[in-house]
Every structure is written in C-alpha cells, then in structure tokens.
C-alpha positions in Angstrom: 109.7 89.2 123.0 112.1 90.2 125.7 113.6 86.9 126.6 114.3 85.7 123.0 115.6 89.2 122.2 117.9 89.1 125.1 119.1 85.7 124.4 119.6 86.5 120.6 121.7 89.7 121.7 123.8 87.5 123.8 124.3 84.7 121.2 125.3 87.7 118.7 127.8 89.1 121.4 129.2 85.6 121.9 129.4 84.7 118.2 131.4 87.6 117.7 134.2 86.5 119.9 134.1 82.5 120.2 135.1 79.8 117.9 132.4 80.4 115.4 133.8 83.8 114.4 134.7 82.6 111.0 131.1 81.3 110.4 129.7 84.9 111.6 132.1 86.6 109.1 130.8 84.0 106.4 127.2 84.9 106.7 127.7 88.7 106.9 129.8 88.5 103.6 126.9 86.6 102.1 124.5 89.4 103.2 126.9 91.9 101.6 127.1 89.8 98.5 123.3 89.3 98.2 122.5 93.0 99.1 124.8 94.3 96.4 123.5 92.0 93.8 120.1 92.9 94.2 120.2 96.5 94.8 123.7 97.6 93.1 127.0 98.3 94.9 126.6 101.7 96.0 125.9 101.8 99.7 124.6 105.5 99.3 121.6 104.3 97.0 121.2 100.9 98.5 120.2 101.0 102.3 120.2 97.3 102.6 123.9 97.1 101.4 124.6 99.9 103.9 123.3 98.2 106.7 124.9 95.1 105.8 128.3 96.6 105.7 127.8 98.6 108.9 126.9 95.3 110.7 129.9 93.7 109.2 132.2 96.5 110.4 130.8 96.4 113.8 131.7 92.5 114.0 135.4 93.5 112.9 135.2 91.8 109.5 138.2 93.3 107.7 137.5 96.1 105.2 139.4 94.2 102.4 136.8 91.2 102.6 133.8 93.6 102.7 135.3 95.5 99.6 135.6 92.2 97.7 132.2 91.0 98.8 130.5 94.0 97.4 132.5 93.9 94.2 131.6 89.9 93.7 127.9 90.7 94.4 127.9 93.8 91.8 129.6 92.0 89.4 132.9 93.9 89.5 134.8 90.6 90.4 134.4 87.2 89.5 133.5 84.5 92.2 130.2 85.5 93.4 127.7 82.4 94.0 124.4 82.4 93.2 122.8 82.7 96.5 119.0 82.0 96.9 117.0 82.7 99.7 115.0 79.9 101.2 112.7 79.9 104.0 111.9 76.6 106.1 109.0 76.4 108.6 109.4 74.1 111.5 108.4 73.2 115.2 110.7 72.8 117.9 110.3 71.4 121.6 107.1 72.3 123.3 105.6 73.5 120.3 107.7 76.3 119.5 107.4 77.6 115.9 110.5 78.3 113.7 111.4 80.1 110.6 114.5 79.1 109.2 116.0 81.6 106.7 118.6 80.1 104.4 121.2 81.6 101.8 122.1 78.8 99.7 123.7 77.9 96.2 122.7 74.3 96.8 118.8 73.6 97.6 119.0 70.2 98.2 122.0 70.6 100.7 120.0 73.1 102.5 117.0 71.1 103.2 118.7 68.2 104.3 121.0 70.0 106.6 117.9 71.6 108.1 115.8 68.6 108.2 118.7 66.6 109.9 119.2 69.4 112.6 115.6 69.5 113.3 114.9 65.8 113.7 118.1 65.1 115.9 116.7 67.8 118.3 113.3 67.2 118.8 112.0 69.3 116.0 110.4 68.7 112.5 109.7 70.5 109.2 106.2 72.0 109.0 104.3 72.5 105.6 104.8 75.9 104.0 102.4 78.7 105.5 101.8 76.7 108.6 104.1 78.6 110.6 104.9 81.7 108.7 101.4 83.3 109.5 102.4 83.6 113.2 105.4 86.1 112.1 105.4 89.6 110.7 108.4 91.1 109.0 109.8 94.4 111.2 112.8 96.5 111.1 114.9 96.0 114.0 117.9 98.4 115.3 119.9 97.1 118.3 122.0 100.0 120.3 124.2 99.9 123.0 122.7 101.7 126.3 126.0 103.7 127.0 124.4 106.5 128.9 121.2 106.6 127.0 117.7 106.5 128.6 114.7 104.9 126.9 113.1 108.3 126.6 116.2 109.4 124.5 115.6 106.8 122.1 112.3 107.2 121.9 112.5 111.1 121.4 114.8 110.2 118.4 112.8 107.7 116.7 109.2 108.2 117.3 108.6 110.4 114.4 110.3 107.9 112.3 107.8 105.3 112.5 109.0 103.4 115.7 106.4 101.2 117.2 108.3 100.4 120.4 111.7 100.4 122.3 112.5 97.2 124.2 115.2 97.5 127.2 117.4 94.2 126.7 119.7 94.8 129.7 122.9 96.2 127.9 121.2 97.5 124.9 118.0 98.9 123.6 116.1 97.3 120.8 113.8 99.5 118.4 111.0 97.8 116.5 109.3 99.4 113.4 107.6 98.4 110.0 110.3 97.0 107.7 109.5 99.9 105.4 110.6 102.4 108.3 113.9 100.7 109.2 115.9 103.0 107.2 114.1 106.2 108.5 114.5 104.9 112.0 118.4 104.4 111.6 118.8 107.9 110.0 117.0 109.6 112.8 119.2 107.9 115.1 122.4 108.7 113.0 121.1 112.4 113.0 120.7 112.2 116.9 124.4 111.3 117.2 123.1 107.9 118.7 125.3 104.9 117.8 123.9 101.7 116.7 124.9 98.0 116.4 123.0 96.7 113.7 119.7 97.7 111.7 118.0 94.8 109.7 114.7 93.3 108.7 113.6 90.5 111.1 110.5 88.4 111.8 108.4 88.9 115.1 106.1 86.5 116.5 102.5 87.5 117.3 102.1 84.7 119.7 104.7 83.5 122.2 105.4 80.3 124.0 106.5 80.8 127.4 109.5 78.2 128.1 110.8 76.9 131.5 114.4 76.0 132.0 114.4 72.4 130.6 112.1 73.6 127.7 114.5 76.5 127.0 117.8 74.3 127.2 116.1 72.1 124.4 115.0 74.8 122.2 118.6 76.4 122.7 120.2 73.2 121.7 118.1 73.1 118.2 118.6 76.5 117.5 122.4 75.9 118.0 122.3 73.1 115.6 120.6 75.1 113.1 123.0 78.0 113.5 125.8 75.4 112.7 124.6 74.6 109.3 126.4 76.5 106.7 123.3 77.4 104.6 121.4 78.7 107.7 121.6 82.6 107.8 118.8 83.3 110.9 116.5 81.5 112.7 113.2 83.1 114.1 111.3 81.6 116.9 108.2 82.4 119.1 109.6 81.6 122.5 109.8 83.8 125.5 112.2 83.1 128.3 112.1 84.6 131.8 115.0 86.6 133.5 115.2 84.1 136.0 115.3 81.1 133.5 118.0 83.0 131.6 119.9 83.5 134.5 119.9 79.8 135.4 120.8 79.0 132.2 123.6 81.4 131.9 124.9 80.1 135.2 
C-alpha cells in the first residue's frame, strides 16, 4: 500500500496548510464530538477521544475549539449534532474499489453528495458488501522519521502487536490490528517516540496498480469526494509507484 500511503500522507500535510484548513478542522472537531459522545468526555478513559484530540492538536486546531467539542459531545454544552456514521461503497476509474466514510446529520444529503462526486468523476456507487470485503479494519500510527530507523520503531512496537512498519519517505507507518492500536501507541510513547496520528483505518487486501493517467483520474475523484462536507475518510485499493508519484508531484 506504499503508493497510497505516501499519497495520503502528502495529502494530509497539504490539507493542514492550504485553503482546506477550515474543512480539515471541521472534520477533526466532528471526530472529537463523536468520540466523546460514544465513550465519554475523559480522554484518560476513552482512547478514541484521546487519539482524536492528539490528531487535532497536531493539526493546530485551537485548544478552545477542542474543549468545546468535547463538551458538546459529552452533553456538557448544547449544540452537538446527531452525527451518524455511514459507509458507502463504490468504484472509481480503472476499477479501483472505494470505501467512503461519512459523518452526517442528514443521510439524504450525504448520499446525494457522494453519488454526484462519483458520477462526475468516472465512478459509481456499488451495492452494500460488494467492496467492503476487500478491506480489513486496522490500526495505523504515523510518525515522523526524524533520526529514527525502521529497527528503532520495530523494536518499540513489535511486542505490542504491530504487524508491519512501512517506510513512507519522510515518515513511518505502523500497521496493527485495530484492537492493538492503543497498545502500539502507548509503546511508542513509553519509548519516547513522537507520533503524528493514531487511528483506525481500512487496509485493502488486493491492490490495483495505476499508471500516471489512471492515478490522476483517481486522485481527481478522491479530491471531489474530500470536498463533500459529510465525507470524513476515503479508503481505496490502489497503489502508485514512486515514479508515477514523482511525475504527478512535478
């Protein structure tokens, strides 16, 4: 999944500094609200909330916004929306499979937005279950390389249940079972290793290798989905070589 991961990491960095910063903030705030509503407002006893707050802080969301989101989610402050998680399945150009995760307070609006983004960019919605079986829910921790080696990271996380460590260029990605995510994150903390984010993700079992033209089409579609207010995450089963990524970045 190296190409996809590198692309996702690049997108994450760009999102934090470009004009979509407000949209990124809104997504991170939604995650905090939902985590607080589901597991309570104490990060010490709610690992999902802890990770959502850490990710928001790493993305420079103001502490005041974070605190208010926790209060709204846990019912201490009015104004929290009734967010529902909906997963849409679809296909993009070149037969790339897509899982589109939405957090919305209006199911009809979310469905319409996703359908329009897909159909305008060479994709289509798929029947429930026709794509999901190609993905497994996993834990993913991203951490900056700094002066770390792959062996340093492996040594810190192997006993905590990490399955693999991937080199993404400027950062490392640690993949584990979703149930081992907290243990992996805590092991990194105990080892004094700084990390960027720790969250659940969906990893594909089969990948579609894309050439430059195919990659551009798929990226355009995912950008369109990312622009939908209700879309939180897009997971896809493509892989892109370093050469293709370099051509697109140029």
